[in-house]
C-alpha positions in Angstrom: -2.0 4.0 10.3 -2.7 7.9 8.9 -4.5 7.8 5.7 -4.4 10.9 3.4 -6.7 10.7 0.4 -6.2 13.3 -2.5 -8.3 14.0 -5.8 -6.6 15.4 -8.8 -9.1 16.1 -11.4 -11.5 14.0 -9.4 -13.8 15.1 -6.9 -13.3 12.9 -3.6 -16.7 12.5 -1.9 -17.2 10.8 1.6 -18.7 7.4 0.1 -15.1 7.1 -1.8 -13.3 8.0 1.2 -15.1 5.4 3.3 -14.4 3.0 0.4 -10.8 3.7 0.7 -10.6 3.3 4.5 -12.6 0.0 4.1 -10.1 -1.4 1.4 -7.2 -0.5 3.3 -8.3 -1.6 6.6 -6.5 -5.1 6.5 -3.3 -3.4 5.7 -3.9 -0.8 8.6 -3.9 -4.0 11.1 -0.8 -5.5 9.6 1.6 -2.1 10.0 2.5 -0.1 12.9 0.2 2.9 13.6 2.6 5.8 12.6 2.8 4.6 9.0 1.6 7.1 6.4 -0.7 6.1 3.4 -1.3 8.7 0.5 -3.9 7.6 -2.0 -4.1 9.8 -5.1 -7.4 9.4 -7.0 -7.4 11.1 -10.4 -9.4 10.8 -13.9 -7.3 11.0 -17.2 -8.7 13.7 -19.3 -7.7 12.0 -22.6 -10.4 10.3 -24.4 -8.3 8.0 -26.2 -7.4 6.0 -23.0 -10.1 3.6 -22.0 -9.0 3.1 -18.3 -9.4 6.5 -17.4 -9.8 6.2 -13.5 -6.6 5.9 -11.9 -5.7 5.2 -8.2 -2.0 5.2 -6.8 -1.1 4.4 -3.4 2.2 5.1 -1.4 2.5 3.5 1.9 5.7 4.8 4.1 7.3 2.3 6.6 10.2 2.3 8.5 13.2 2.2 6.3 10.9 1.5 2.8 8.4 2.9 0.8 5.8 0.9 -1.1 4.1 1.9 -4.2 1.0 0.9 -6.5 -0.6 2.3 -9.2 -3.7 0.9 -11.0 -6.1 2.1 -13.8 -9.3 0.6 -14.8 -12.9 1.5 -16.3 -14.3 2.5 -12.6 -12.7 4.2 -9.5 -14.0 1.6 -7.2 -12.0 -1.3 -9.4 -9.1 1.0 -9.2 -9.1 1.5 -5.5 -9.8 -2.5 -4.8 -6.8 -3.5 -7.3 -4.3 -1.1 -5.7 -5.3 -2.0 -2.2 -4.5 -5.7 -3.3 -1.4 -4.7 -4.5 -0.3 -3.0 -1.6 -1.4 -5.8 0.8 0.7 -8.1 -1.4 3.7 -5.9 -0.9 3.4 -5.5 2.8 2.9 -9.2 3.2 6.1 -10.0 1.2 8.1 -7.1 3.2 7.3 -8.7 6.5 8.0 -12.0 5.3 11.4 -10.7 4.3 12.0 -9.1 7.6 11.1 -12.2 9.5 13.6 -14.2 7.4 16.3 -11.7 8.2 15.9 -11.4 11.5 15.6 -15.4 11.8 19.0 -15.8 9.9 20.6 -12.9 12.3 19.7 -14.9 15.3 21.0 -18.4 13.6 24.3 -16.6 12.8 24.8 -15.2 16.2 24.3 -18.4 17.9 26.8 -20.1 15.6 29.1 -17.4 16.5 28.6 -18.0 20.2 29.3 -21.8 19.6 32.5 -21.2 17.7 34.1 -18.7 20.4 
């Protein structure tokens, strides 16, 4: 999986990059190697917003794009939450694909018996 980390109004240091790679390691094992993950980290400048650290993740797979956005008081927590959300979406997407292929196989077998 290719990971692109972008900081908008937030300086992305090597420690933050390593944290993102570590959090998305599990997702990396579940998707194919040409999947593209873009993580955008930003800090809201509005003092009225309490949860000013925002992490967005967009994962491009075959035929589908998964997206998640989380806000919190610390950037590490935002990264953790967005990684969990993407992991849930990947798991759900894989389960749906498995069900779909199983239904197709059963339908083709049923058609073969009818003929």
